[in-house]
C-alpha positions in Angstrom: 82.2 -46.4 90.8 83.0 -47.9 87.7 80.3 -50.2 88.2 77.8 -47.7 89.1 78.7 -45.4 86.3 78.4 -48.1 83.8 75.3 -49.3 85.2 74.1 -45.9 85.3 75.2 -44.9 81.7 72.6 -47.0 79.9 70.1 -45.5 82.2 71.4 -42.0 81.6 71.4 -42.6 77.8 67.9 -43.9 78.0 66.8 -40.9 80.1 68.4 -38.6 77.6 66.7 -40.3 74.8 63.5 -40.3 76.7 64.1 -36.9 78.3 64.8 -35.1 75.0 61.6 -36.4 73.5 58.3 -35.0 74.4 55.7 -37.2 75.6 53.4 -38.8 73.0 50.4 -37.1 74.5 51.8 -33.6 73.8 52.6 -34.5 70.2 49.1 -35.8 69.9 47.7 -32.7 71.4 49.8 -30.6 69.1 48.6 -32.5 66.1 45.1 -32.1 67.4 45.6 -28.4 67.8 47.0 -28.1 64.2 44.2 -30.3 62.8 41.6 -28.2 64.7 43.2 -24.9 63.5 43.3 -26.4 59.9 39.7 -27.4 60.3 38.7 -24.0 61.7 40.5 -22.4 58.8 38.8 -24.7 56.3 35.5 -24.0 58.0 36.2 -20.3 57.8 37.0 -20.6 54.1 33.9 -22.8 53.5 31.7 -20.2 55.3 33.3 -17.4 53.2 32.8 -19.5 50.1 29.2 -20.1 51.0 28.6 -16.4 51.7 30.1 -15.7 48.3 27.9 -18.3 46.7 24.9 -16.9 48.5 25.7 -13.4 47.4 26.3 -14.6 43.8 23.0 -16.5 43.9 21.3 -13.4 45.3 22.8 -11.2 42.5 21.8 -13.9 39.9 18.3 -13.9 41.2 18.2 -10.1 41.1 19.6 -10.0 37.7 17.1 -12.6 36.5 14.3 -10.6 38.0 15.7 -7.5 36.3 16.0 -9.3 33.0 12.4 -10.6 33.3 11.2 -7.0 34.1 13.1 -5.7 31.0 11.7 -8.6 28.9 8.2 -7.7 30.0 8.8 -4.1 29.3 10.2 -5.0 25.8 7.1 -7.2 25.2 4.8 -4.3 26.2 6.7 -1.9 23.9 6.6 -4.6 21.1 2.9 -5.0 21.5 2.5 -1.2 21.5 4.6 -1.0 18.4 2.6 -3.7 16.8 -0.7 -2.0 17.6 0.7 1.3 16.1 1.9 -0.6 13.0 -1.6 -2.2 12.8 -3.3 1.3 13.0 -0.9 2.6 10.4 -1.6 -0.3 8.2 -5.3 0.2 8.5 -4.9 3.9 7.6 -2.7 3.0 4.7 -5.3 0.5 3.5 -8.0 3.2 3.7 -5.9 5.6 1.7 -5.2 2.8 -0.8 -9.0 2.1 -1.2 -9.7 5.9 -1.5 -7.0 6.2 -4.2 -8.4 3.1 -6.0 -11.9 4.6 -5.9 -10.5 7.9 -7.3 -8.6 6.0 -10.0 -11.8 4.1 -10.9 -13.8 7.4 -11.3 -10.8 9.2 -13.0 -10.4 6.3 -15.5 -14.2 6.2 -16.1 -14.4 10.0 -16.5 -11.2 10.0 -18.5 -12.6 7.6 -21.0 -16.2 9.2 -21.0 -15.0 12.8 -21.6 -13.2 12.0 -24.9 -16.0 9.7 -25.9 -18.6 12.3 -25.2 -16.6 14.9 -27.0 -16.2 12.7 -30.0 -19.9 11.9 -29.9 -20.7 15.6 -29.6 -18.3 16.4 -32.5 -20.2 13.7 -34.6 -23.6 15.0 -33.6 -23.0 18.7 -34.2 -22.7 18.4 -38.0 -25.9 16.2 -37.9 -27.7 18.8 -35.8 -26.5 21.5 -38.1 -27.8 19.6 -41.1 -31.1 19.0 -39.4 -31.4 22.7 -38.6 -30.5 23.7 -42.1 -33.0 21.3 -43.7 -35.7 22.5 -41.3 -35.0 26.1 -42.1 -34.8 25.4 -45.8 -38.1 23.6 -45.6 -39.7 26.6 -44.0 -38.0 29.0 -46.3 -38.9 26.7 -49.2 -42.5 27.0 -48.3 -42.3 30.7 -48.2 -40.4 30.6 -51.5 -43.1 28.4 -53.0 -45.7 31.0 -52.0 -43.6 33.7 -53.4 -43.1 31.8 -56.6 -46.9 31.2 -56.9 -47.4 34.9 -56.5 -44.9 35.7 -59.1 -46.4 33.2 -61.5 -49.9 34.7 -60.9 -48.5 38.2 -61.5 -46.7 37.2 -64.7 -49.4 34.9 -66.1 -52.5 36.6 -64.7 -54.6 39.0 -66.6 -54.7 41.6 -64.0 -51.4 41.7 -62.1 -51.4 43.5 -58.8 -47.7 44.2 -58.4 -46.3 44.4 -61.9 -47.3 46.9 -64.6 -50.1 45.7 -66.9 -49.1 43.4 -69.7 -48.4 44.8 -73.0 -49.3 43.2 -76.1 -46.1 41.1 -76.7 -46.3 38.2 -78.9 -46.1 35.0 -77.0 -44.5 31.8 -78.1 -46.8 29.1 -78.9 -46.0 25.5 -78.2 -47.2 22.9 -80.7 -46.9 19.4 -79.7 -46.7 17.0 -82.6 -45.4 14.2 -80.7 -45.1 13.8 -77.0 -41.6 14.6 -75.8 -39.5 11.6 -75.2 -38.1 10.9 -71.8 -34.6 9.3 -71.3 -36.5 6.2 -70.0 -38.6 6.0 -73.3 -35.4 6.4 -75.4 -33.8 3.5 -73.6 -36.8 1.2 -74.4 -36.8 2.0 -78.1 -34.5 0.1 -80.4 -32.2 2.3 -82.5 -33.0 2.3 -86.1 -30.4 2.4 -88.9 
């Protein structure tokens, strides 16, 4: 028995060693299962990641489209504002031209009125003098006729308006030499 036990002991130890270990195929299967499970998990994570990326890309595209719509709306509003500013600028330019036209006429009239008033102030004395000279001339003509009538009455033999002349001695004028005029006296040398 000793021989058998001893001959069997190595076999038993070998069996124990071999019997305690699983066959290589099961380990390989287990590794394949773990690898497959890891691969499936990674595939699941990749699918989720791709779904998140797709959702992010979709949201990005929607946000870009929204931003473009807002940009177009802002451009339309800007164009409307620019058109309004242009209309207001044109209205302001029209008002400026009207004010410039009024200022031109105001300055022209502002200068013409004092000038006209000064001219009128200068002409009024001249017109007054002309009128006075004209009336004096007419009056002088009437005065001359009146003076002629008075002279005729005073000197005439038969006055019509005055009482008849009385015999009053009259002064006689005797001219021995003709009277000297100031021009004659200036020509004669003075005698001493």
